[in-house]
VOBA-1610 file (N, C-alpha, C; in pm, whole numbers, padded with zeros to 5 digits, always signed):
BEGIN
Unk+00538-01728+02070Unk+00394-01689+02017Unk+00331-01551+02077Unk+00246-01499+01975Unk+00211-01365+02024Unk+00069-01376+02024Unk+00020-01301+02114Unk-00135-01279+02114Unk-00150-01166+02084Unk-00256-01093+02000Unk-00290-00996+01959Unk-00461-00978+01997Unk-00461-00869+02060Unk-00615-00820+02094Unk-00619-00688+02027Unk-00719-00668+01934Unk-00759-00559+01873Unk-00908-00532+01911Unk-00921-00390+01931Unk-01066-00335+01996Unk-01061-00229+01854Unk-01191-00280+01770Unk-01227-00201+01648Unk-01355-00177+01643Unk-01424-00072+01553Unk-01561-00031+01517Unk-01631-00171+01478Unk-01745-00175+01502Unk-01790-00334+01470Unk-01811-00330+01323Unk-01839-00211+01262Unk-01869-00214+01113Unk-01743-00249+01072Unk-01620-00251+01078Unk-01480-00319+01042Unk-01474-00469+01078Unk-01552-00546+01144Unk-01548-00640+01173Unk-01521-00724+01028Unk-01607-00752+00927Unk-01562-00804+00815Unk-01467-00794+00724Unk-01443-00663+00768Unk-01314-00631+00683Unk-01178-00667+00751Unk-01177-00667+00869Unk-01062-00742+00927Unk-01061-00910+00923Unk-01185-00957+00940Unk-01162-01105+00911Unk-01116-01139+00770Unk-01170-01060+00660Unk-01119-01087+00530Unk-00963-01058+00509Unk-00904-00985+00601Unk-00745-00932+00586Unk-00714-01026+00651Unk-00762-01085+00754Unk-00685-01200+00853Unk-00702-01354+00738Unk-00816-01374+00681Unk-00812-01474+00626Unk-00725-01450+00492Unk-00686-01326+00458Unk-00635-01329+00347Unk-00461-01341+00392Unk-00418-01338+00490Unk-00291-01364+00507Unk-00276-01496+00564Unk-00378-01571+00600Unk-00348-01712+00665Unk-00379-01738+00822Unk-00454-01622+00881Unk-00463-01654+01029Unk-00627-01717+01022Unk-00590-01839+01096Unk-00739-01911+01092Unk-00794-01911+01241Unk-00736-01893+01372Unk-00828-01882+01442Unk-00849-01781+01517Unk-00970-01699+01555Unk-00995-01592+01598Unk-01104-01592+01669Unk-01105-01529+01796Unk-01232-01500+01841Unk-01277-01338+01881Unk-01389-01333+01857Unk-01493-01227+01835Unk-01575-01194+01973Unk-01549-01105+02022Unk-01628-01052+02145Unk-01692-00916+02109Unk-01812-00897+02136Unk-01876-00755+02160Unk-01865-00696+02250Unk-01834-00564+02300Unk-01749-00506+02379Unk-01831-00346+02399Unk-01811-00315+02518Unk-01835-00177+02536Unk-01709-00083+02598Unk-01687+00036+02550Unk-01579+00101+02583Unk-01567+00233+02575Unk-01490+00328+02625Unk-01454+00451+02606Unk-01319+00464+02610Unk-01245+00561+02503Unk-01146+00596+02473Unk-01134+00738+02502Unk-01056+00819+02435Unk-00999+00967+02443Unk-01172+01027+02430Unk-01238+01020+02319Unk-01348+01096+02314Unk-01463+01062+02416Unk-01418+00966+02546Unk-01562+00975+02634Unk-01695+00950+02595Unk-01729+00912+02462Unk-01858+00879+02442Unk-01920+01010+02373Unk-02023+01006+02356Unk-02073+01113+02258Unk-02234+01152+02290Unk-02264+01245+02266Unk-02389+01324+02271Unk-02510+01304+02209Unk-02581+01223+02199Unk-02714+01223+02142Unk-02841+01258+02220Unk-02925+01296+02087Unk-03066+01325+02112Unk-03160+01214+02102Unk-03265+01205+02178Unk-03376+01104+02158Unk-03504+01180+02222Unk-03623+01203+02131Unk-03724+01271+02177Unk-03707+01452+02213Unk-03595+01466+02158Unk-03578+01648+02209Unk-03513+01639+02339Unk-03460+01529+02403Unk-03353+01515+02539Unk-03231+01483+02504Unk-03164+01542+02539Unk-03003+01518+02513Unk-02947+01422+02619Unk-02859+01308+02591Unk-02802+01242+02675Unk-02699+01203+02622Unk-02564+01162+02714Unk-02469+01109+02702Unk-02436+00976+02685Unk-02396+00938+02575Unk-02379+00773+02621Unk-02201+00775+02621Unk-02187+00720+02742Unk-02021+00724+02751Unk-01967+00573+02735Unk-02033+00505+02710Unk-01979+00337+02663Unk-02024+00305+02547Unk-01906+00343+02423Unk-01963+00297+02273Unk-01945+00152+02263Unk-02010+00090+02138Unk-02010-00049+02103Unk-01890-00043+02033Unk-01829-00181+02094Unk-01688-00185+02034Unk-01697-00360+01988Unk-01583-00384+01908Unk-01568-00549+01870Unk-01424-00547+01894Unk-01426-00690+01972Unk-01265-00721+02014Unk-01283-00855+01960Unk-01141-00857+01865Unk-01055-00973+01792Unk-00957-00993+01900Unk-00946-01136+01917Unk-00790-01208+01995Unk-00774-01322+01901Unk-00609-01322+01875Unk-00576-01415+01785Unk-00447-01447+01842Unk-00421-01545+01840Unk-00218-01582+01868Unk-00212-01624+01787Unk-00051-01597+01768Unk+00018-01615+01620Unk+00180-01664+01633Unk+00223-01691+01589Unk+00349-01704+01552Unk+00471-01604+01582Unk+00547-01569+01639Unk+00646-01439+01650Unk+00670-01414+01492Unk+00692-01470+01399Unk+00727-01442+01242Unk+00604-01398+01207Unk+00459-01413+01228Unk+00339-01369+01155Unk+00313-01237+01239Unk+00337-01222+01352Unk+00299-01112+01434Unk+00288-00968+01343Unk+00374-00907+01299Unk+00407-00790+01233Unk+00287-00809+01117Unk+00295-00917+01060Unk+00191-00924+00906Unk+00067-00921+00960Unk+00026-00960+01095Unk-00103-00984+01175Unk-00144-00861+01188Unk-00044-00762+01263Unk-00069-00640+01336Unk-00103-00543+01199Unk-00039-00528+01099Unk-00077-00464+00978Unk-00167-00458+00925Unk-00219-00621+00900Unk-00317-00630+00855Unk-00437-00596+00893Unk-00451-00616+01018Unk-00590-00545+01110Unk-00562-00411+01128Unk-00465-00323+01158Unk-00461-00206+01119Unk-00494-00134+00992Unk-00490-00197+00879Unk-00499-00114+00747Unk-00655-00128+00717Unk-00699-00284+00765Unk-00845-00282+00757Unk-00907-00222+00834Unk-00899-00203+00977Unk-00975-00105+01055Unk-00979+00024+01047Unk-00893+00071+00973Unk-00845+00257+00979Unk-00932+00306+00885Unk-01006+00411+00990Unk-01081+00513+00899Unk-01033+00645+00873Unk-00947+00645+00998Unk-00893+00803+00989Unk-00979+00881+01112Unk-01065+00811+01167Unk-01144+00891+01268Unk-01123+00849+01434Unk-01162+00958+01466Unk-01118+00904+01628Unk-01229+00805+01664Unk-01178+00673+01730Unk-01248+00570+01758Unk-01198+00427+01676Unk-01106+00482+01603Unk-01086+00302+01519Unk-01025+00242+01601Unk-00960+00264+01725Unk-00968+00123+01816Unk-00834+00145+01846Unk-00763+00016+01900Unk-00620-00019+01964Unk-00617-00182+01938Unk-00452-00175+01906Unk-00412-00323+01887Unk-00302-00329+02035Unk-00358-00428+02086Unk-00259-00471+02222Unk-00184-00597+02179Unk-00054-00633+02218Unk+00032-00724+02187Unk+00070-00774+02290Unk+00078-00912+02335Unk+00172-00959+02450Unk+00198-01075+02403Unk+00325-01158+02489Unk+00368-01268+02446Unk+00303-01379+02540Unk+00274-01493+02455Unk+00236-01615+02513Unk+00368-01721+02546Unk+00347-01746+02692Unk+00406-01841+02688Unk+00417-01972+02631Unk+00298-02048+02635Unk+00245-02185+02621Unk+00146-02156+02591Unk+00082-02307+02495Unk-00072-02323+02467Unk-00091-02450+02443Unk-00222-02508+02535Unk-00237-02656+02491Unk-00342-02683+02439Unk-00375-02742+02319Unk-00483-02801+02246Unk-00558-02913+02341Unk-00702-02903+02375Unk-00729-02958+02466Unk-00764-03138+02440Unk-00827-03098+02281Unk-00852-03249+02235Unk-00721-03322+02240Unk-00610-03307+02163Unk-00489-03385+02164Unk-00378-03382+02273Unk-00369-03280+02347Unk-00277-03249+02432Unk-00148-03202+02387Unk-00179-03136+02266Unk-00050-03072+02182Unk-00047-02970+02260Unk+00108-02921+02274Unk+00176-02789+02293Unk+00237-02660+02228Unk+00247-02593+02239Unk+00346-02482+02168Unk+00258-02431+02072Unk+00349-02380+01982Unk+00273-02346+01860Unk+00183-02413+01764Unk+00209-02564+01782Unk+00173-02633+01708Unk+00003-02672+01746Unk-00001-02618+01892Unk-00131-02640+01938Unk-00236-02513+01906Unk-00168-02416+01834Unk-00238-02288+01791Unk-00285-02333+01645
//
């Protein structure tokens, strides 16, 4: 099993959810997060005063898929979240050793 964590622009959430639904990914977790990447924030003006916003609003999506579905899931997220601008986000991939469904006690891929 593979855990995929994607940090994306908040405005791309619906596109990514639709893309994941389209390839059959059922379970996702979505979190609103703050973060800074290479752009290190942006300068804004409020009532004539300049200030720097260091942490930007981002959305984090997490899902666990089978090894066979991992590449399709990664490509679906990448294509749906892509704008070509700085700040599109990142995708992190890690191995999952086991999973347990609390309600039934099922383990492994069947629990996902």
